[in-house]
N, C-alpha and C positions, 0 to 999 in steps of 0.2 A: 707477410707482404702488406705494405701500407696501401690503403685505399684512398680514393679521392676525398672521402669524407674525413680522413684522418688529419688533414692540415688544419692546425688551430688558427682562429681568426686573428690572434695577436702575434703570429709568427712574423719575422722580418720580411719574408717574401710577400705575405698578404698585405702587410702595412705598406710596403713599397708599391704594390699593385694598386691599392686603394688611393694612395697619394698621387700616383701618376695618372690614374684615370680621372681623379678629381681635377687635376691641373689641366688635363686635355679638355674636359667638359667646360671648365671655366673659360678657356681660350675660345671655345666655340659657343659661348653662352648666348650671344645675340641670334645666331642662326637657329639654335635649339629653341630659344624663347619664341621666335616667330613660328617655328614648326608646331610647337605645343599650342600656341594661340590659335593657329588654323584648325587644329584638331578640336579644340574646345568649342570654337564657333560652329564647327560642322556637327559635333555630337550633342551639343546642348541647345535645343531649339529656343530656349528663352534668352540666350545670349544675343546681344545686339549684333546685327550683321553688317553695319556700315564700316567703311574703311577706317574712319577715325577711331571707332571703338576697337576694331581689330588691332590697330597700331598700339593703342593704349594697353590692351590685353597682352600684346607681345612684350611691351616694355615691363609690365608687371611680372610676366613669366620669367623674363631674363633676370630681373632684380631678385626674384624669389630663388631661382636656381643658384645665383651667386651667393645669396645669403645662406642657403643650405650648405654649399660647398665650403664657405668660409667657416661655418660653425664646426664642420668636420675637422678642418685644419687646426682650429683652435682647441679642439677636444672638448667642446661644450656638451653638456647633457642634451640629448635629443629633445626632451620635453620642455626645455627652457628656451622658448622661441618667441621672438617678436617680429611680426611681419614687416618687411621693408616699406618705406613711404609709398612707393609706387603701388604696392598691393593694398595698402590701407586706403589709398585714393580710389582704387577700383571698387573696393567694398563700399566706400562712401557713395559712389555713383549708383551702385545697385540699390542701396538703401534709400537714397533720395529719389530715385525714379520708381520706387514701389516694387522692384523685383524682389520676390520672396527669397527665403534662405535656401530652399531646396536646389535651385539652379547653381548657387554658389557651392553647395556641397558636391554636386555632380561634377562641377568644374575641378574641384580639388581631387576628386577620384580619378578623373581622366588625366589630370596633370601628373599625379603620382605614377600612373601606369606609363605615361609617355617618358617620364624621367627614368624609370627602371628599364624601359626598352633602350634608351640611349646609353645607359650605364652598361647594360649587358653587351651592346654592340661595341662599346669602347673596350671592354675587357676582352671580347672575342677577337678584336684586331691586334691585341698586344702579344699574342702567341705565348701565353702563359702555360705553365704545367697544369694539367687538368685539375689537380687538387687545389692549387693556388687560385685558379679561376673560379672554381665552385665556392671556395671559402670567401673570396672577395665579393662574389655575387650575393651570397647569403648575408655577409656582413652589411652590405648596402641595403638589403631588404629589411633587416632588423632596424637599422638606423632610420630608414625612410618611413617605415610604418609608424614608428614612434614620433618622428618629426612631423609628418603630415597629420597624424592624429591630434597632436598638440596644436598645430597650425589651424586645423579645421575648427577646433574648440575656440581658439582665440579670435578667428574671423567671425564666428557666430556671435561672440560677445560684442565685437566691434559693430557688427550689423545691427544687433538689437539696441545697443547704446545710441547709434545714430537714428534709428527709427523712433526710439523713445524721445530723443531730443527734438525731433521734428514733428512729433505727432499732432501738435496743435497749431502749426503754422498755416497761414492761408494757402500757401502753395500746395501743401500736402492735402489739405481739405479739398482744394479744387481738383487735384489729381484723383483723389478718391471718388469724388462725384463723377468725374469723367469715366473712371473705371466702372462705376455702377451703371452709368448710361450705356457703356459699351458691352457690359455683361448681359444686358437684356433683362426682362422681367420687371424692370422698374415701372411703377404706375404713376407716381407723382412727378410729372414732367416739370411742373412749376417749381417744386422744391429743388429739383436737380438743377434747373436753370439758375435759380438764385445762388446755389452753392458754386456753380461754375462761373457765374457772372456773365452768362451768355444764354441767349434765347434758343432753346433746343427745338422749338416749333418751326423755326424759319427754314429757308433753303440754304443748304450748306455746301461749301467746297472743302473737302478734306485735303490736307497737304502734309507731306512728310519732308522735312528739311534736314540736311546733314552736311557736316564738314568733310572735305576730302582727305584731310590729314589731321592727326592729333595735335593738341597744343604742344608748344615747345617743352613744357614741363608741367607737372601737376600743380595747379593753383591751390590756394588754401581752400577755396570753395570747390567741391568736386564737380559742380555744375557751372564753373566759372566761364565756360565757353558758350553758355546759352544766350546771353544778350544779343550776340551777332545773329543767331538763328531767329530770335524773336523779332529783331529789327527787320530781317528779310521778309517775314510773314506780314508784319505791319506795313511794309512797303508795297507788297502785293495787294493787300486789302485796300490800301489807299488808291492804287492804280485801278482797282475795280469799283471804286466809289462806295466801298463798304465801310462799316464801322470797325472798331477794335476787334482783332481776331482772338479766339480762345487758343492759348498755347500752353502745352505741358511738356516737360522734359521726358524723353524716352530713354536717353543715355547721355553721356557727357557730350557726344558730338551729334546728337539726334534730337529733333523736336517734332512733336505731333501738333498740328494746328487745324482749326476750322474757321472758315471765313463765312460770315452771313451774307449771302449774295442778294443784291437787289433783283427783283423778279425778272427784269428785262435783260439781264446779262446773258449773252449767248455764248456758245462754245468758241466762236471766232473771237469774241471780245476777251474771253479768258485767255486764249492763246496769245493774243496781242499784248495782254498785260503782263505776260510772263516770258520775256525773252531770255536767251542764254545769259548767264551771270558772269561777272568778272571778279568776284570776291572770294572764290574758292568754295562756294556753297552750291549744293545741288538741290533741286526741288522735284518732288513727285506729286502730281495732282490727281485726285480722284474725279469721278463723274459727279456733277452736282445732284444732290438729292434733298428731299424735304422731310422735316419732322424727326422724331426720335429714331425711327428705323433708318431714315436717310442719313442721320448723324453717324450711325454705325456703318452703313453701306459705303458711303463716300470715303470713310476712314479706311475700310478694308481695301477699297479700290486704290487709294493712295499708297498703302503699304505694299500691295501687290505690284504696283508700278515701280516703287522703289526697289523691290526685290529683282524685278526684271532688269532695271538699270544697273544694279550692282553686279548681277550675274554677267551682264554684257560688258561690264567694265567701261561704262560711258565716262567720258572725260569730265573732270571737275568743272562745275559750272553748268552742267546740263540741266535742262528742264524737260520732264517727261509727263505725258498726259495719258490717263488710263485708256481713253478711246483709241490711242495709237498702239497699245500693246495688249489689248484685252485678250486676244487669243493666246498669246505667249504667257500672259499672267495666269490664265486658267491651267495651262500645262506646267508652269514653273512650280506650282504647288507640289507636284510629284516629279521631281527633276529626273529621276531614274526612268520613269515611263516616257517622259518627254524626249529624253535622249534616245531611247529605243525607237520611239515613233519617228523621229527625224532620220535616224540612221536606216531604219527599215524602208522608209519611203524614198530616201534620196540615194541610198547605196553609196557608190564611190564618189558621188557629187557632194557628199557630206564632209569631205576632207577640209581641215582647218588651215587653209593657206590663202594667200591673196588671189592666186589664179582661180581657185574654185569659188571663192567669194564673188569674184567678178562674173563667173558663169552663172552662179545662183541669182545674183542681182539682175542679170539680163533675162534669165528665164522667168523670174517673178514679174518683171516689168512686161515681158512679152505676154504672159497669161493675163495680167491686169488690163492690158490694152487689147483684149480679145484677139490675141495672136496676130496683131498687125505689125509687120516689120517696120513700116515707115513711121507709125506712131511711136513704136518702141525706140527707134533710132533717134527721133526728135526728142523724146523724153530723156534719153541717156546722153545725147550729144555725140553720137557715133554714126557711122555709115550703115545703111540698111543691110549691106552685104556682111558687115561685121556682126550684126544681130543674127543673121541667118547662120553664119559659121558657128557662133557661140551656141545657138539653140541646137544645132546638129551635134555639137560636142557634148552638150548636156544629155541629149537623147542616147548617146553612146554610153554614158556613165550611169544613167538611171536604171533601176531594176526593171525588168519587163512587166508589162501588164499593170502599170501604175494607174491608179484612179485619179482623175484630174483634181477633184475636190481635195483629197488627202495630199496630193502633190503640192498644191498651192498653199495649203495649211502648213505643211512641213517647211516650205520655203520661208513663209512668214515667221514661223517659230525660230528657224535657223538664223534669220536676219536679226530678230529681236534678242536672242539669247547667245548667239555667237559660240565661242569655244566651250561654253558650259554644256552644249548638246552635240558638238561636232566631234568627228574623229580627229585625233592629234595630227595624223599624217595621212596621205592618200594610201589606201590599201594597194597591195601588189596586184 
């Protein structure tokens, strides 16, 4: 009696199953590319988290999937591979922004796993004979292991070639000096300042700037979208009466910047100088700090603010300040615990819909106004009776014996992070 293992990989039934699955995945390549990109950005901490970089990764994943499937249809040897232009572009971005090779290797590993999951799911939906399904799955595993192994080797070569080509350029030297300053332990502040072209002893405002969408197509220069980001930082520096900012590329759609602030610039002045933008860029501002330690601290503040804004899904053109999201930023570093904190403290009030968002906003304002219904009503532009009704509804939804401090903190975090920490729907 034949077993499932007995079906040869070159049988007509297996070849037909492989061809049909490959065609189905090719038709669904854009959705699969976006899904794989989301996995990569979630699983690889070094991957940029901005919307433009995610979109570019999705484009590279889609092109790579289609290149793999096309090579199968043409019957090409799995080891003879050349990355598609979209993937070469992404590797150039990583090399030029100083991202080391290891994250790239981890991304290839996760992409391979995600492809095999999609392949097995497609075969499973085809209602094949068990032996045919097993043989087709094993055939794909053999081909993809060889293909991704060759792909990883070629990407490593491209990454090293780009790094070697750029090793002596001023932009790379400036970025390496910035990385040394951020890493800590550096003692020669004057030497680092000269390499950066920026005084590291002054008072700094850290900024992260990013595009909301990827470029229409990969330009010849992997960082071809940076001039717009640099111009936005220069514009902000000018509005603050500061000199030329220090700007380095963090990804194709992301720039890190530092603005040397005049001593008298207040928080209100900074806020006034950075209104919402109309050019598709978003800005995250750190808290101003002084000296080399301050250079690092304000940068970490700006990155934390950007993370909160991206998790919240703030609209393109938003400007965020660390002082406004500090509590959420502290908890966003451990999103799983932040989610548990919010859901434990808010209970059924943590549902992610408009009705519960309105209730949470009313309760937060009520607590911030020292439980004054009239002041809350004035602040929200509603009747005092409406405030009372909403607060009573919140009390019905909240867990019993909640502590006021934790309750207000949970409301603040829910407001800042939105769906990233809320329940998808109201529990029964």
